[in-house]
N, C-alpha and C positions, 0 to 999 in steps of 0.2 A: 552859449551859442552866440553871444554878442560878438560882432565883428567877423563872424565866420559866414561864408556863403550859405544862406538858408536853403537854397535850391539843392545843394548837395545832400542835405539832410532829408529833403523831400524825396530825392531820387533813392536814397538808402531805404526810406520807408516804403517806397513803391516796390523796391526789390523784395522786401520782406512780405508786403501785401500780396505779391504774386505767388507766394509760397505758403499756402495754408498750413502746411506741416510745421512751419516755424512760428506761427502766430502765438501759440501758448508759450513757447520758449522766449519769444520777444517780449511778451507781457511780463513773464516771470523775471527776466533780466531787468526790465524797466523798473519793476517794483523793488528789486534788490539794490539798484543804484540810487533810488530815490531816498532822500533824507527821511528820518523818522518823523512822523506827524505831517507828511506832505499834504494830506487831505484837509488839514486845518488852515492852510495858506491859500490865498486866492491868486490865480485860478487853481482849483484842486486838480492838478496834473502831476503825475509821478515823474518829474524830471530831476535829473541829478543836480547837485549843487554845482554852480559854475566853476568853482575852484577845483572840485573833485573831477569834473569832466575835463578840465584843462590838464590836470595831472594824468588822467587815464589816456588822453590823446597823446601826451608827451611820451609816456611809457610805451605806447603802442607804435607810434611812428617816428618819434624823435622831434616832432613839430607840433606843439600844442594848438597851432592855428589851422592845421590841416584836418578837415573832417575826413572820416573814413570813406572810401569808395563803396558803392553799393555791394560789390562782390566781397569786399572785406567784411562787411556787416553780415552778409549771408554766411560766409565761412565761419565767422565767430559764433553765430547762433547755431549753426550746424554742429560745431565742436561742442558747445554747451549742451545741446540735446543729446549727443552721443555720450558725453561724459556723465550726464545725469543717468542715462539708461545703464551705463556700465556700473555705476555705483549702486543702483537699485538691484542689479542682478547679484551683487556680492552679498547682499543682506540675507 
């Protein structure tokens, strides 16, 4: 997140916080994006590796410096939740 407007990430977090139905999905995705052993590094926060985050932002929007808009984060997490539910039903 270095060099990126931090307030845009706060707005995205606020959009997710306003939707309790996405909290578990958001936590699950944060843990999936975090590098292995994240709890051993200070501060123990499951945040993605900066290079990986840059790559994901570039593949998402074409611009690794543009943080996602709050609505984009909500849409992504909603898609993740629906996909997970559809996979569980097939089992």
